[in-house]
C-alpha positions as CSV (number, residue, x, y, z in Angstrom):
1,M,-111.2,7.4,-73.3
2,S,-112.9,4.5,-71.5
3,D,-116.6,4.3,-70.8
4,K,-116.0,5.0,-67.1
5,P,-113.1,7.4,-66.2
6,M,-110.8,6.5,-63.4
7,L,-111.1,10.0,-61.9
8,S,-113.5,12.9,-62.2
9,I,-112.0,16.3,-61.4
10,C,-114.8,18.8,-60.4
11,V,-114.1,22.5,-60.4
12,P,-117.1,24.7,-59.2
13,S,-116.7,28.5,-59.6
14,R,-118.5,31.7,-58.9
15,N,-117.5,35.2,-60.2
16,R,-113.8,34.4,-60.4
17,Q,-113.5,33.9,-64.1
18,R,-110.0,35.1,-64.4
19,Y,-108.7,32.4,-62.1
20,F,-111.1,29.8,-63.4
21,K,-109.8,30.2,-66.9
22,E,-106.2,29.7,-65.8
23,T,-107.1,26.6,-63.8
24,I,-109.0,25.1,-66.8
25,K,-106.1,25.7,-69.2
26,G,-103.6,24.2,-66.7
27,L,-105.7,21.1,-66.2
28,L,-106.5,20.4,-69.9
29,R,-102.8,20.6,-70.8
30,N,-102.7,17.0,-69.5
31,R,-103.8,14.6,-72.2
32,R,-104.8,11.6,-70.0
33,Q,-107.8,9.9,-71.4
34,D,-109.0,8.2,-68.1
35,V,-109.8,11.5,-66.5
36,E,-112.9,13.7,-66.9
37,F,-113.3,17.3,-66.0
38,I,-116.5,18.9,-64.7
39,F,-116.4,22.7,-64.8
40,A,-119.5,24.2,-63.1
41,D,-119.9,27.9,-63.5
42,N,-122.2,29.8,-61.1
43,S,-121.3,33.4,-62.1
44,D,-123.5,36.4,-62.6
45,D,-122.2,37.1,-66.1
46,H,-122.9,33.9,-68.0
47,A,-121.2,35.0,-71.2
48,V,-117.6,35.1,-69.9
49,M,-117.2,31.4,-69.3
50,N,-119.6,30.3,-72.1
51,D,-117.5,32.1,-74.6
52,F,-114.3,30.7,-73.1
53,M,-115.5,27.1,-73.0
54,A,-116.5,27.2,-76.6
55,D,-112.9,26.5,-77.4
56,Y,-113.1,23.2,-75.5
57,R,-116.4,21.9,-76.9
58,N,-114.7,19.1,-78.8
59,D,-112.7,17.7,-75.9
60,P,-114.7,14.5,-74.9
61,R,-113.2,14.6,-71.4
62,V,-114.9,18.0,-70.6
63,I,-118.4,18.4,-69.0
64,Y,-119.3,22.0,-68.8
65,L,-122.2,23.1,-66.6
66,P,-123.0,26.7,-67.5
67,A,-124.5,29.3,-65.1
68,T,-128.2,29.0,-64.7
69,D,-130.8,31.8,-64.7
70,Q,-130.8,31.7,-60.9
71,V,-127.7,31.9,-58.7
72,L,-127.1,28.6,-57.0
73,S,-125.9,28.2,-53.4
74,M,-122.4,26.8,-53.1
75,M,-124.0,23.5,-51.9
76,D,-126.2,23.3,-55.0
77,N,-123.3,24.1,-57.4
78,W,-121.2,21.4,-55.8
79,E,-124.1,19.0,-55.8
80,R,-124.7,19.3,-59.6
81,A,-121.0,18.9,-60.3
82,A,-121.0,15.7,-58.2
83,H,-124.1,14.4,-60.0
84,A,-122.5,15.1,-63.4
85,S,-119.4,13.1,-62.6
86,T,-119.1,9.5,-63.8
87,G,-115.6,8.5,-62.6
88,E,-114.7,5.6,-60.3
89,W,-113.1,8.3,-58.1
90,V,-114.1,11.9,-57.6
91,T,-112.2,15.0,-56.4
92,F,-113.0,18.7,-56.1
93,I,-110.7,21.6,-56.3
94,G,-111.3,25.4,-56.2
95,D,-111.3,27.5,-59.3
96,D,-108.0,29.1,-58.1
97,D,-106.3,25.7,-57.3
98,F,-104.6,22.9,-59.2
99,V,-104.5,19.1,-59.1
100,E,-102.3,16.8,-61.1
101,P,-104.5,14.6,-63.3
102,D,-101.8,11.9,-63.3
103,V,-102.9,11.0,-59.7
104,A,-105.5,8.8,-61.6
105,G,-102.7,6.3,-62.4
106,L,-101.7,6.1,-58.8
107,L,-105.3,5.5,-57.7
108,E,-105.6,2.7,-60.2
109,R,-102.4,0.9,-58.9
110,V,-103.5,1.4,-55.2
111,V,-106.9,-0.2,-55.6
112,A,-105.5,-3.0,-57.7
113,H,-103.7,-4.3,-54.6
114,N,-105.9,-2.7,-52.0
115,P,-109.5,-3.1,-53.2
116,D,-111.0,-1.9,-49.9
117,I,-109.6,1.6,-50.1
118,E,-112.4,4.1,-50.5
119,A,-110.7,7.4,-49.6
120,F,-107.3,8.6,-50.8
121,S,-105.5,11.7,-49.7
122,W,-102.2,13.3,-50.6
123,G,-99.7,16.0,-49.8
124,A,-100.7,19.5,-50.9
125,L,-99.0,22.8,-51.4
126,Y,-100.3,26.3,-50.4
127,Y,-99.9,29.1,-52.8
128,S,-101.0,32.7,-52.9
129,W,-101.7,34.3,-56.3
130,P,-99.4,37.3,-56.9
131,V,-100.8,40.5,-55.4
132,E,-98.9,43.8,-55.5
133,G,-97.6,44.7,-52.0
134,E,-98.0,41.1,-50.7
135,P,-95.0,38.9,-50.0
136,V,-94.4,36.1,-52.4
137,S,-95.7,32.7,-51.3
138,I,-93.3,29.9,-50.3
139,V,-94.3,26.3,-50.9
140,S,-92.8,23.3,-49.0
141,V,-92.3,20.3,-51.3
142,A,-91.7,17.1,-49.3
143,F,-89.1,14.6,-50.3
144,D,-91.2,11.7,-49.0
145,R,-93.3,9.8,-51.6
146,S,-94.5,6.8,-49.5
147,V,-98.0,5.5,-49.8
148,M,-99.5,4.1,-46.6
149,R,-102.8,2.9,-45.1
150,L,-104.3,4.6,-42.1
151,P,-106.6,2.9,-39.5
152,K,-110.0,4.4,-39.3
153,S,-109.4,5.6,-35.8
154,E,-106.7,8.1,-37.1
155,P,-108.9,10.4,-39.2
156,I,-111.7,10.1,-36.6
157,K,-109.6,11.3,-33.7
158,R,-108.1,14.1,-35.9
159,M,-111.5,15.3,-37.1
160,F,-113.8,14.8,-34.1
161,G,-111.1,14.9,-31.4
162,W,-109.1,17.8,-32.8
163,F,-106.0,15.8,-32.2
164,E,-102.7,17.7,-32.9
165,P,-104.6,20.4,-34.9
166,T,-103.3,23.4,-36.8
167,S,-105.9,26.1,-37.1
168,V,-108.0,23.4,-38.7
169,P,-108.3,19.6,-38.1
170,T,-105.5,17.6,-39.7
171,S,-107.8,14.7,-40.7
172,G,-108.0,15.2,-44.4
173,Y,-110.3,13.0,-46.5
174,S,-112.8,15.6,-47.7
175,I,-113.7,15.3,-51.4
176,Y,-111.9,18.6,-51.6
177,H,-108.2,17.9,-52.5
178,S,-108.7,14.2,-51.8
179,A,-110.3,11.5,-54.0
180,I,-113.4,9.6,-52.8
181,R,-114.5,6.3,-54.4
182,R,-117.8,6.1,-56.1
183,R,-119.3,3.4,-54.0
184,L,-118.6,5.4,-50.8
185,L,-120.2,8.5,-52.4
186,D,-123.2,6.3,-53.3
187,R,-123.6,5.2,-49.6
188,I,-123.3,8.7,-48.4
189,Y,-125.9,10.0,-50.8
190,A,-128.3,7.2,-49.8
191,K,-127.8,7.7,-46.0
192,Y,-127.7,11.5,-45.8
193,N,-131.0,12.6,-47.2
194,N,-130.2,11.9,-50.9
195,R,-127.6,14.7,-51.0
196,Y,-123.9,14.8,-51.1
197,F,-123.6,18.2,-49.5
198,E,-126.0,19.3,-46.8
199,H,-124.1,22.2,-45.2
200,A,-122.8,25.5,-46.6
201,V,-119.3,24.5,-45.5
202,V,-119.3,21.8,-48.1
203,D,-115.7,20.5,-47.7
204,Y,-116.0,19.8,-44.0
205,D,-119.5,18.5,-44.3
206,M,-118.3,15.9,-46.8
207,A,-115.1,15.2,-44.8
208,M,-117.1,14.2,-41.7
209,K,-119.3,11.9,-43.7
210,V,-116.3,10.2,-45.5
211,I,-114.5,9.7,-42.2
212,L,-117.5,8.0,-40.5
213,E,-118.7,6.0,-43.5
214,G,-115.4,5.1,-45.3
215,E,-114.0,1.6,-45.0
216,G,-110.4,2.0,-46.2
217,F,-108.1,5.1,-46.0
218,A,-104.8,5.7,-47.8
219,F,-102.4,8.6,-48.0
220,C,-99.5,9.5,-50.2
221,Q,-96.9,11.9,-48.9
222,R,-96.0,13.2,-52.3
223,P,-97.9,16.4,-53.2
224,F,-100.5,16.1,-56.0
225,S,-102.4,19.4,-55.7
226,I,-102.1,23.1,-54.8
227,F,-104.5,25.1,-52.6
228,G,-104.6,28.5,-54.2
229,A,-105.6,31.7,-52.5
230,C,-106.6,34.6,-54.8
231,P,-107.8,38.0,-53.4
232,E,-111.4,36.9,-53.8
233,S,-111.1,33.6,-51.9
234,N,-112.0,32.8,-48.4
235,S,-108.5,31.5,-47.7
236,F,-107.0,34.8,-48.7
237,S,-109.0,36.5,-46.0
238,I,-107.3,34.5,-43.2
239,G,-105.6,37.0,-40.9
240,R,-107.4,40.0,-42.4
241,L,-110.3,41.2,-40.2
242,E,-112.4,43.1,-42.7
243,D,-111.9,40.5,-45.4
244,T,-113.0,37.8,-42.9
245,K,-116.2,39.7,-42.0
246,L,-116.9,40.4,-45.7
247,R,-116.4,36.8,-46.8
248,A,-118.6,35.6,-43.9
249,K,-121.4,38.0,-44.9
250,I,-121.3,37.1,-48.6
251,F,-121.2,33.4,-47.6
252,M,-124.3,33.7,-45.5
253,E,-126.2,35.7,-48.2
254,E,-125.4,33.2,-50.9
255,F,-126.5,30.4,-48.7
256,G,-129.8,32.1,-48.2
257,R,-129.9,32.1,-44.4
258,N,-127.7,32.3,-41.3
259,F,-126.8,28.6,-40.6
260,E,-125.7,29.7,-37.1
261,D,-129.4,30.1,-36.2
262,D,-129.8,26.4,-36.2
263,P,-131.4,25.2,-32.9
264,G,-128.6,22.7,-32.4
265,L,-126.1,25.5,-32.1
266,R,-127.9,27.2,-29.2
267,D,-125.2,26.2,-26.7
268,F,-122.2,26.7,-29.1
269,P,-121.5,30.5,-28.9
270,F,-118.9,30.7,-31.7
271,S,-119.4,32.7,-34.9
272,S,-118.0,32.3,-38.3
273,F,-117.2,36.0,-38.2
274,L,-114.3,35.0,-35.9
275,G,-112.5,33.1,-38.7
276,S,-112.0,29.7,-40.3
277,T,-111.6,27.7,-37.0
278,A,-114.9,28.9,-35.6
279,T,-116.6,28.2,-38.9
280,I,-115.4,24.6,-38.9
281,G,-116.4,24.3,-35.2
282,V,-119.9,25.5,-36.0
283,T,-120.2,23.1,-38.9
284,Q,-119.0,20.2,-36.8
285,Q,-121.3,21.0,-34.0
286,W,-124.2,21.1,-36.4
287,F,-123.2,17.7,-37.7
288,R,-122.8,16.2,-34.2
289,E,-126.2,17.4,-33.2
290,K,-128.0,16.3,-36.4
291,Y,-126.5,12.9,-36.5
292,K,-126.0,12.2,-32.8
293,V,-122.3,11.8,-33.0
294,P,-120.9,11.5,-29.4
295,D,-117.9,13.6,-28.4
296,L,-114.4,12.2,-28.3
297,P,-112.6,12.8,-25.0
298,G,-110.6,16.0,-24.9
299,W,-111.8,17.5,-28.2
300,E,-112.5,20.8,-26.5
301,T,-108.9,21.4,-25.6
302,G,-107.7,20.7,-29.1
303,Y,-110.4,23.0,-30.5
304,A,-109.3,25.8,-28.1
305,K,-105.7,25.4,-29.3
306,A,-106.8,25.6,-32.9
307,C,-108.8,28.7,-32.2
308,A,-105.6,30.3,-30.7
309,M,-103.6,29.5,-33.9
310,N,-106.4,31.0,-35.9
311,T,-106.2,34.2,-33.9
312,E,-102.4,34.3,-34.3
313,A,-102.8,34.6,-38.0
314,Y,-104.0,38.2,-37.5
315,R,-100.9,40.4,-37.8
316,D,-102.6,43.7,-37.4
317,R,-102.7,44.4,-33.6
318,E,-106.3,45.9,-33.6
319,A,-107.6,42.9,-35.6
320,F,-105.7,40.5,-33.3
321,D,-107.2,42.1,-30.2
322,T,-110.7,42.1,-31.7
323,I,-110.6,38.4,-32.7
324,R,-109.1,37.5,-29.4
325,A,-111.8,39.3,-27.5
326,G,-114.5,37.6,-29.5
327,Y,-113.0,34.1,-28.9
328,E,-112.5,34.8,-25.2
329,T,-116.2,35.8,-24.9
330,A,-117.3,32.7,-26.6
331,F,-115.1,30.4,-24.5
332,R,-116.2,32.2,-21.3
333,N,-119.8,31.5,-22.2
334,W,-119.2,27.9,-23.3
335,K,-119.4,24.9,-20.9
336,G,-118.9,27.1,-17.9
337,G,-115.7,28.7,-19.2
338,R,-113.7,25.5,-18.5
339,F,-111.7,25.7,-21.7
340,L,-110.8,29.4,-21.7
341,K,-107.5,28.4,-20.1
342,D,-106.6,26.4,-23.2
343,Y,-107.2,29.4,-25.5
344,Q,-103.9,31.3,-25.2
345,P,-103.0,33.0,-28.5
346,A,-99.7,34.8,-28.7
347,W,-99.2,38.1,-30.6
348,K,-96.9,37.4,-33.6
349,G,-97.5,40.5,-35.7
350,D,-94.1,41.9,-34.8
351,I,-92.3,38.9,-36.4
352,P,-91.4,39.8,-40.0
353,I,-92.4,37.6,-42.8
354,V,-89.3,36.9,-44.8
355,P,-89.6,34.6,-47.9
356,V,-86.9,31.9,-47.6
357,S,-86.2,29.2,-50.1
358,G,-83.8,26.3,-50.1
359,A,-83.4,22.7,-48.8
360,Q,-84.4,21.4,-45.4
361,A,-84.1,18.0,-43.9
362,S,-87.4,16.6,-45.2
363,A,-88.5,19.2,-47.9
364,I,-87.4,21.9,-50.2
365,L,-88.8,25.4,-49.9
366,V,-89.7,26.9,-53.3
367,R,-90.7,30.5,-54.1
368,G,-94.2,30.7,-55.6
369,D,-92.7,32.7,-58.5
370,A,-90.0,30.2,-59.3
371,G,-89.3,30.0,-63.0
372,G,-91.6,33.0,-63.5
373,A,-94.7,31.2,-62.3
374,Q,-97.8,33.3,-62.1
375,T,-100.4,30.6,-61.5
376,P,-100.7,27.3,-59.6
377,A,-100.4,25.3,-62.8
378,E,-97.2,27.1,-63.8
379,L,-95.8,26.6,-60.3
380,W,-96.7,22.9,-60.7
381,D,-94.4,22.7,-63.8
382,V,-91.5,23.7,-61.5
383,V,-92.5,21.4,-58.6
384,S,-93.2,18.4,-60.8
385,A,-89.5,18.4,-61.8
386,M,-88.5,18.1,-58.2
387,V,-90.7,15.1,-57.1
388,A,-91.0,11.5,-58.2
389,R,-93.1,10.8,-61.2
390,P,-96.5,9.3,-60.3
391,E,-95.6,6.1,-62.1
392,D,-92.4,5.8,-60.1
393,I,-94.2,5.9,-56.7
394,H,-93.9,2.4,-55.1
395,V,-97.2,0.6,-54.3
396,D,-96.5,-2.6,-52.4
397,E,-98.2,-5.4,-54.2
398,K,-98.7,-7.2,-50.8
399,G,-100.8,-4.3,-49.6
400,L,-100.2,-0.8,-48.2
401,P,-98.4,-0.7,-44.9
402,F,-99.6,1.0,-41.7
403,P,-97.4,3.8,-40.3
404,W,-96.5,2.6,-36.8
405,E,-97.4,5.9,-35.2
406,A,-101.0,5.6,-36.4
407,E,-101.3,2.0,-35.1
408,I,-100.6,3.0,-31.4
409,A,-103.8,4.1,-29.9
410,S,-105.3,3.9,-26.4
411,E,-108.0,1.4,-25.6
412,E,-110.1,4.4,-24.6
413,L,-109.9,5.9,-28.1
414,I,-110.7,2.5,-29.8
415,Q,-113.8,2.2,-27.6
416,A,-114.9,5.8,-28.2
417,T,-114.3,5.3,-32.0
418,G,-116.5,2.2,-32.0
419,Q,-119.2,4.0,-30.1
420,T,-119.1,6.9,-32.6
421,I,-119.5,4.6,-35.6
422,Q,-122.3,2.5,-33.9
423,R,-124.3,5.6,-33.0
424,V,-124.4,7.0,-36.6
425,K,-125.0,3.5,-38.0
426,A,-121.8,3.6,-40.0
427,P,-120.0,0.4,-41.0
428,K,-118.1,-1.5,-38.3
429,P,-114.5,-0.4,-37.8
430,E,-111.8,-2.5,-39.1
431,N,-110.1,-4.9,-36.8
432,K,-107.0,-3.3,-35.2
433,P,-104.1,-4.3,-37.5
434,K,-101.2,-6.3,-36.1
435,R,-98.5,-3.9,-35.0
436,K,-95.4,-3.8,-37.2
437,K,-92.8,-1.1,-37.6
438,V,-92.9,0.8,-40.9
439,S,-90.2,3.2,-42.0
440,G,-91.3,6.8,-42.7
441,G,-94.9,6.9,-41.6
442,R,-95.1,10.6,-40.7
443,R,-98.6,11.9,-41.4
């Protein structure tokens, strides 16, 4: 193993030892020597993971951070994992997720020909751990394996402008399921109060900093990680009213205070108890107010549409009506009710969920239990046989191309982007690249 690993994979965990163990076993099956693993336990019962990790004490790639005498906030557990990392690139995943360590080799080839790249994202799969009575998950494995460069304006408009959102911004580039270069993390740490993570919603806190401070962005269409959802996870609670309330309550308690009481949120009447979209909205509003980030035109409409999609995830009619009423009240009390008209959720609970697998035009749908898989790592064994090997992914030695869709932007957006970066004292945006057509290019 080299003195400085190419990639640090950080996995923080709290009280989900069953899943944490499976994730660790899946990761360490890979024998790459240019990757290090930081496993940060924050569980109430220290002995479970301490005993388990004793079997890996001789693996020089492993850094184990045991639980402390005092329960840490999620921010502090993530913070200590980031400080323990030494890799040129750093990524985080959840304890019920998976990432392919071989992405380290692709990162090395990308920066060899594109030394300015500081944030690298990739395709990801979404998997639900098996639960009795729940439908099996279906993952969509894209055929595309292209690697492209994105202009800085693209993640900015998707994060801060809520451009073409799902129930969340489609910007990417958090440290969570993306890789961030060490030099960018160092700049973020120095600028943002000598911390990597300042907000309880750690992934979006970091994403906004990366997007504003980063100087080069790249994306690979080929999947390299799996977002897992176990019954104890926040993502599993999406569409389940009581679970959503419980997760929000636990989240606030472990954070130590209600972050929605921040004075900067006085005029933003949304609550994390409404679901993931409202939580992200609250986090973003906190960030805007704290760092004086000006609004991008039209973001409110995109946010309202995302909130509608969040509401549509509730398939119990009573839960749907409760969440819809909560959002409607918030929109009615926000900015004179101007954006209530853009919040139009449709009831979809009557549409049955039928697991379907098979080939589509651009992807193949694979059952989460294909080949007997019971964990994300086991599913990855199946998926990896369907996609290109990392070493076979083409990286243009002349430099990564821009997708033509991302290059076409209005002068109003370019101007707003420049103002945003200037106001938060981030690096100047790159010059707009010369327009050329690039095949593929779908983000």
